[in-house]
C-alpha positions, -999 to +999 in steps of 0.1 A: -063-729+365-095-727+343-126-729+362-153-755+350-186-753+366-210-776+331-176-800+347-204-836+360-179-868+379-209-885+368-225-887+408-218-902+429-184-920+423-162-889+433-131-896+461-124-856+470-100-851+496-075-822+509-042-817+522-016-792+531+011-787+502+043-767+512+048-757+479+082-744+477+071-714+451+046-700+475+054-678+505+023-700+518+014-740+526-016-749+499-049-761+512-057-789+483-096-800+481-092-827+451-115-849+438-088-878+425-113-894+405-110-869+383-089-854+360-078-810+362-114-809+394-092-796+419-087-764+439-062-748+462-054-718+485-040-704+512-039-730+542-038-692+568-071-680+542-087-715+545-119-710+569-122-730+597-143-757+609-168-737+635-166-709+601-185-737+581-211-746+607 
């Protein structure tokens, strides 16, 4: 996946969702964050490595 730091989705119209995906090709469940209103606007990481809510505060 290539990151495009200059990609814009048109303002506040984006719809961002998060999900846990049990991928068959990985050793861990993936935590995925995606803007479903834009093509290719997503990122993922091993769910065990994702920060917890208290860590974000």
